[in-house]
LUMVEX-893276 format. One line per field, with one value per atom (N, C-alpha, C): residue number from 1; residue in one letter; chain; atom name; x, y, z. Coordinates in nm, 4 decimals. Layout:
N
i <- (NUM,...) $
aa <- (A,...) $
ch <- (A,...) $
at <- (CA,...) $
east <- (X,...) $
north <- (Y,...) $
up <- (Z,...) $
# end
This chain:
66
i <- (1,1,1,2,2,2,3,3,3,4,4,4,5,5,5,6,6,6,7,7,7,8,8,8,9,9,9,10,10,10,11,11,11,12,12,12,13,13,13,14,14,14,15,15,15,16,16,16,17,17,17,18,18,18,19,19,19,20,20,20,21,21,21,22,22,22,23,23,23,24,24,24,25,25,25,26,26,26,27,27,27,28,28,28,29,29,29,30,30,30,31,31,31,32,32,32,33,33,33,34,34,34,35,35,35,36,36,36,37,37,37,38,38,38,39,39,39,40,40,40,41,41,41,42,42,42,43,43,43,44,44,44,45,45,45,46,46,46,47,47,47,48,48,48,49,49,49,50,50,50,51,51,51,52,52,52,53,53,53,54,54,54,55,55,55,56,56,56,57,57,57,58,58,58,59,59,59,60,60,60,61,61,61,62,62,62,63,63,63,64,64,64,65,65,65,66,66,66) $
aa <- (X,X,X,X,X,X,X,X,X,X,X,X,X,X,X,X,X,X,X,X,X,X,X,X,X,X,X,X,X,X,X,X,X,X,X,X,X,X,X,X,X,X,X,X,X,X,X,X,X,X,X,X,X,X,X,X,X,X,X,X,X,X,X,X,X,X,X,X,X,X,X,X,X,X,X,X,X,X,X,X,X,X,X,X,X,X,X,X,X,X,X,X,X,X,X,X,X,X,X,X,X,X,X,X,X,X,X,X,X,X,X,X,X,X,X,X,X,X,X,X,X,X,X,X,X,X,X,X,X,X,X,X,X,X,X,X,X,X,X,X,X,X,X,X,X,X,X,X,X,X,X,X,X,X,X,X,X,X,X,X,X,X,X,X,X,X,X,X,X,X,X,X,X,X,X,X,X,X,X,X,X,X,X,X,X,X,X,X,X,X,X,X,X,X,X,X,X,X) $
ch <- (A,A,A,A,A,A,A,A,A,A,A,A,A,A,A,A,A,A,A,A,A,A,A,A,A,A,A,A,A,A,A,A,A,A,A,A,A,A,A,A,A,A,A,A,A,A,A,A,A,A,A,A,A,A,A,A,A,A,A,A,A,A,A,A,A,A,A,A,A,A,A,A,A,A,A,A,A,A,A,A,A,A,A,A,A,A,A,A,A,A,A,A,A,A,A,A,A,A,A,A,A,A,A,A,A,A,A,A,A,A,A,A,A,A,A,A,A,A,A,A,A,A,A,A,A,A,A,A,A,A,A,A,A,A,A,A,A,A,A,A,A,A,A,A,A,A,A,A,A,A,A,A,A,A,A,A,A,A,A,A,A,A,A,A,A,A,A,A,A,A,A,A,A,A,A,A,A,A,A,A,A,A,A,A,A,A,A,A,A,A,A,A,A,A,A,A,A,A) $
at <- (N,CA,C,N,CA,C,N,CA,C,N,CA,C,N,CA,C,N,CA,C,N,CA,C,N,CA,C,N,CA,C,N,CA,C,N,CA,C,N,CA,C,N,CA,C,N,CA,C,N,CA,C,N,CA,C,N,CA,C,N,CA,C,N,CA,C,N,CA,C,N,CA,C,N,CA,C,N,CA,C,N,CA,C,N,CA,C,N,CA,C,N,CA,C,N,CA,C,N,CA,C,N,CA,C,N,CA,C,N,CA,C,N,CA,C,N,CA,C,N,CA,C,N,CA,C,N,CA,C,N,CA,C,N,CA,C,N,CA,C,N,CA,C,N,CA,C,N,CA,C,N,CA,C,N,CA,C,N,CA,C,N,CA,C,N,CA,C,N,CA,C,N,CA,C,N,CA,C,N,CA,C,N,CA,C,N,CA,C,N,CA,C,N,CA,C,N,CA,C,N,CA,C,N,CA,C,N,CA,C,N,CA,C,N,CA,C,N,CA,C,N,CA,C,N,CA,C,N,CA,C) $
east <- (0.0922,0.0029,0.0897,0.1054,0.1353,0.0616,0.0887,-0.0552,0.0855,-0.0351,0.0306,-0.1007,-0.0042,-0.0599,0.0128,-0.0914,-0.0248,-0.1370,-0.0889,-0.1589,-0.1623,-0.2890,-0.2878,-0.3044,-0.2708,-0.2779,-0.3733,-0.4806,-0.5525,-0.5619,-0.6024,-0.6056,-0.7777,-0.7356,-0.8392,-0.9373,-1.0406,-1.0938,-0.9940,-0.9212,-0.8467,-0.6978,-0.5637,-0.5244,-0.3702,-0.4348,-0.3385,-0.4461,-0.2859,-0.3674,-0.4074,-0.5362,-0.5802,-0.5571,-0.4896,-0.3829,-0.5090,-0.5422,-0.6220,-0.5113,-0.5457,-0.4508,-0.5926,-0.4863,-0.5040,-0.4224,-0.5515,-0.3927,-0.5310,-0.4406,-0.5021,-0.4546,-0.4958,-0.3619,-0.3777,-0.2692,-0.2282,-0.2051,-0.2554,-0.1325,-0.0226,0.0228,0.1854,0.2157,0.4050,0.4645,0.4301,0.4825,0.4281,0.3554,0.2392,0.1468,0.1027,0.2123,0.1563,0.2527,0.3917,0.4570,0.4347,0.3082,0.3220,0.1750,0.1161,0.0074,0.1272,0.2502,0.3310,0.3456,0.3848,0.4738,0.3428,0.2208,0.1396,0.0747,0.1564,0.0877,0.1778,0.3007,0.4110,0.3653,0.4075,0.2902,0.1586,0.1255,0.0187,0.0352,0.0450,0.0631,0.0186,-0.1115,-0.1190,-0.0833,0.0103,0.0835,0.1543,0.1699,0.2204,0.3410,0.2775,0.3583,0.3292,0.3990,0.3618,0.4616,0.4377,0.4849,0.4402,0.5207,0.4491,0.5153,0.4216,0.4133,0.3481,0.4276,0.3704,0.2985,0.2207,0.1258,0.2436,0.2490,0.3321,0.2747,0.1304,0.0423,-0.0904,-0.1920,-0.3185,-0.3561,-0.5741,-0.6736,-0.7487,-0.7077,-0.7316,-0.6750,-0.5625,-0.4635,-0.3535,-0.2427,-0.1414,-0.0290,0.0303,0.1525,0.2787,0.3739,0.4703,0.5510,0.6835,0.7335,0.8865,0.8098,0.9616,1.0582,1.1979,1.2654,1.2937,1.2516,1.3143,1.4030) $
north <- (-0.1207,-0.0449,0.1310,0.2454,0.3107,0.4365,0.5156,0.6869,0.7718,0.8248,0.9721,1.0729,1.1630,1.2946,1.4153,1.5109,1.6099,1.7347,1.8870,1.9719,2.0664,2.1471,2.2302,2.3500,2.4312,2.5770,2.6495,2.7278,2.7908,2.9669,3.0010,3.1398,3.1996,3.2813,3.2776,3.4804,3.4877,3.5677,3.6562,3.6107,3.7714,3.7673,3.8521,3.7697,3.7089,3.6119,3.4385,3.3697,3.2535,3.1704,3.0465,2.9892,2.8661,2.7488,2.6498,2.5785,2.4236,2.3573,2.1809,2.0374,1.9878,1.8588,1.7422,1.6785,1.4848,1.4148,1.2759,1.1686,1.0228,1.0060,0.8403,0.7069,0.6541,0.4431,0.4457,0.3419,0.2808,0.1630,0.0414,-0.0856,-0.1103,-0.0787,-0.1286,0.0452,0.0021,0.1367,0.2171,0.1066,0.1621,0.2548,0.1912,0.3229,0.4275,0.3915,0.5375,0.6269,0.6193,0.6575,0.7589,0.6927,0.6905,0.8223,0.7809,0.8479,0.9688,0.9826,1.1225,1.1301,1.1330,1.2174,1.3007,1.2278,1.2890,1.4723,1.4045,1.5262,1.6778,1.6384,1.6894,1.7851,1.7577,1.8217,1.8901,1.9297,1.9967,2.1682,2.2617,2.3825,2.3831,2.3797,2.4119,2.3433,2.2294,2.0997,2.2185,2.2535,2.3047,2.1760,2.1224,1.9802,1.8601,1.6834,1.6049,1.5363,1.3858,1.2896,1.1802,1.0908,0.9206,0.8649,0.7782,0.7690,0.5693,0.5657,0.4032,0.4783,0.3444,0.2850,0.2714,0.3181,0.2442,0.1572,0.2217,0.1898,0.2274,0.1626,0.2082,0.1417,0.1113,0.0995,0.0308,0.0622,0.1049,-0.0375,-0.0259,-0.0545,-0.1284,-0.2672,-0.3324,-0.2032,-0.2162,-0.1165,-0.1979,-0.1504,-0.1999,-0.2179,-0.2703,-0.3226,-0.2971,-0.2079,-0.1240,-0.1683,-0.1299,-0.2013,-0.0949,-0.1223,-0.0567,-0.0639) $
up <- (0.0432,-0.0138,0.0157,-0.1394,-0.0552,-0.1464,-0.0638,-0.0488,-0.1402,-0.2602,-0.2963,-0.2532,-0.1474,-0.0987,-0.2166,-0.1665,-0.2604,-0.2297,-0.2439,-0.1863,-0.3150,-0.3408,-0.4888,-0.3992,-0.4903,-0.4454,-0.5432,-0.4951,-0.5991,-0.5541,-0.6573,-0.6371,-0.6033,-0.4723,-0.3646,-0.3791,-0.3485,-0.3111,-0.2308,-0.1288,-0.0708,-0.0737,-0.0581,-0.0820,-0.1018,0.0099,-0.0175,-0.0673,-0.1136,-0.2229,-0.1158,-0.1893,-0.1114,-0.1136,-0.0267,-0.1078,0.0258,-0.0634,-0.0827,-0.0778,0.0338,0.0058,-0.0145,-0.0615,-0.1738,-0.1168,-0.1148,-0.1418,-0.1924,-0.2048,-0.2691,-0.2641,-0.2442,-0.2047,-0.3316,-0.3204,-0.4795,-0.4002,-0.4524,-0.4368,-0.4730,-0.5829,-0.6311,-0.5730,-0.5592,-0.5819,-0.7209,-0.8258,-0.9519,-1.0047,-0.9336,-1.0075,-0.9430,-0.7821,-0.7315,-0.8428,-0.8816,-0.9166,-1.0966,-1.1353,-1.2875,-1.2150,-1.1372,-1.1103,-1.0509,-0.9256,-0.9097,-1.0257,-1.0862,-1.2319,-1.3307,-1.3415,-1.4035,-1.3502,-1.1872,-1.0999,-1.1463,-1.1619,-1.1280,-1.2643,-1.3255,-1.4871,-1.4477,-1.3605,-1.3333,-1.2399,-1.3269,-1.2903,-1.1380,-1.0397,-0.9802,-0.8537,-0.8746,-0.8106,-0.7135,-0.5962,-0.5527,-0.4552,-0.4089,-0.3210,-0.3980,-0.3987,-0.3792,-0.3202,-0.2475,-0.2260,-0.2144,-0.1782,-0.1957,-0.0394,-0.0396,0.1600,0.1362,0.2966,0.2794,0.3860,0.4986,0.5833,0.6951,0.7767,0.9040,1.0085,1.0703,1.1214,1.1653,1.1006,1.0511,1.0957,1.1305,1.1660,1.0306,0.9653,0.7701,0.6773,0.7418,0.5972,0.6259,0.6589,0.6480,0.6545,0.7931,0.7402,0.7133,0.7411,0.7321,0.8424,0.9254,1.0080,1.0288,1.1284,1.2178,1.2186,1.2357,1.3154,1.4764,1.4787,1.6800,1.7440) $
# end
């Protein structure tokens, strides 16, 4: 399980822009990378990251060596 998280920046009525957060879960790393690369082509994408689940009530996380 890989999560693609990104923030979009949009013009607002006020002096400061509006930031909007998004996320999407992917089953494979390659699917996630493909969408990540598409997102990077969009002008409104302010930041983007590929993450993995460490601990969750919804998804199986990774095992950490602590």
